[in-house]
N, C-alpha and C positions, 0 to 999 in steps of 0.2 A: 909171184903169180899163184892164186890158188886154182887149181883145176879139178874140178867135181862133176864135170857134165860129160855126157856120152854125145858125142857130135852125131851119131848116127841116129839119135832119136831126137834131132832137133826139129823144132816146131815152126820151121821158116825155111824156105828154099835157100840153098847154100850159098849160092852166088850173091843172094841179098844180103844175107847174114855177113858175107866175108866183104861185101860194099860198106856195110853200116860199120863194121868192126876197122877196117882200113881207115874209114875217115875218122873214127873215134881216135885211133891211134896215132894218127897223122897229127891231129889236134892236140892230143895230150902232149906228144913229144915236143912240137913246136912251143906249146905253153911253158912247160915245164924246163925246156932249155934255158929259158929267160931267168929262172928263179934261182936263188942261191942253194936252195934244197931241190935238187931234180929228183922228184919222187913221182913214179906212175905205179899204181896198185890195180892189177887186174884180177878180177874173180868170175869163175864161171861155176856155177853149182845149181842144182837142182833144190827146189823149195817144195818138198813133198806135201807138206801140210797144206800150202795153197795151190797144189797142184800147177807149178810152174816154174819156167827156168829162169835164171836170174844171170845177165851179164853186167858186172859193174866195172867201169872204168873212171878212176879216179886221180887226179894228177895236181901238182901245185902249180900255182898260177899268179901272175902279177896284178893283173887288170881287175882289180875287185869291183870295179863299177859295172862290170859286163852284163849286159840285160839278156836273162837266160829265155827271153822270148823272141827277143829281135833276132838272136844269131841264127834263128832258123829261117830267116827272111831271105827270099832270093836275091844274089848279090851282096849280101851283107858279109863284109870279112874285116878282119883286124890286122891280116898280113899283107905286105907289100907283094905286088904282083900276082894274087890270087884271085880268083873269080867269085868266091863266096857261093858257091855252089854245092860244098859238102853236106853241110847240116840241112840246107834245103831238100837236098836228094833224100836224106835218111829220113826227113820229115814226110815225103811222097812214100816211100817204101813202109814206113809205120802206118800209114794212113791207108793204104791198100792191104795191109795185113790185119785183119780185125781181130786176131789173137795175140796183139803185141800192145804194149804200151811203152812209153820213155818217160823217165823223171829227170830232169835235169836240174840240180841244184849246186849250192855252192857255200862253203863256209869261210871263214878267215884263211883256212889253211888248204882246202881241196877244193876243186872244179870237179864234179861228178856226173856220170852219163849212165843211168839204171835201164836197161833194156829190159823188160819182161815179157815173155812168151808163155802163153798159155795153151 
């Protein structure tokens, strides 16, 4: 974990940030525990050149066919017994906060959520 961000200067309400972070971490733990290599990397840092705060969570995952847009749909879940509301809630918070962006990407090894706060 890399932590180079002062949470006192967070550009989002702390309870919204905690909700997003909790959902991302829960999803990362669930996905990586199915992998042979169980890796979760978390980075909190200031990008002073672009005047933004970055929160990046990347994890290993097995479902390489996952659609990075569809996962934000209300009710979408890849987990048994789950409601599929987590990432839908994240998208609602992001839309409400005009100073934030979320980029969801995947490579052969890592699934990544990058939250940017301006």
